[in-house]
N, C-alpha and C positions, 0 to 999 in steps of 0.2 A: 357587521350590521349597523345600520345608521340610527343614531339616537336623535329623536325628534326634541327640538328646542321648543319653547312656548309659542312662538309664531308659527312654526311648522305644524305643530299639532293642532292649534286653532285653526289655521288656514284648512287643513284636513277636514276637521269637524264642520267648518262652515261650507266648503265648496265640493267636497268629494261625495260620491255615492258608493260608500263601502257596504260590503254585505253585513249581516247582522253581527257575526262573529267579530270581525274585524272592528266594527263600530263600537262594540262592547269593549273591546280592549283598549280602543283609543279613548273612550270615555272613562275607563278606569286609569289611565296614564294621567289624563288631564286632572282627575280628582286627586289621585295620589301626590301629584307633584304641585298641586294648588295653582295650577294655571289659571290666569284671569283673561279668559277669552273676550270678555265684555269690552275691554279696552281697545281691541282690535276690530269690533264690529263696524265701527264707521269708516274705517280704512278698507274693509273688504267690500262694503257697500258702495263706496266712491270708486273702488277699482271696477267693480262689476259694472257700473254705470258708463264709466270711461271706455271700457272694452266693448260695450254695446250689447251685454248679455241681459 
């Protein structure tokens, strides 16, 4: 099974539309591992603008 690092987990949280159960587990993973997703927010927004979405 693939283990999500901080960037991957934050990207999924920002970009994916997961069902409620999977989103709950992703949120728990982010919280338990003390991932700081706010540092990636600008990168995700800029990437979205460049992609044209």
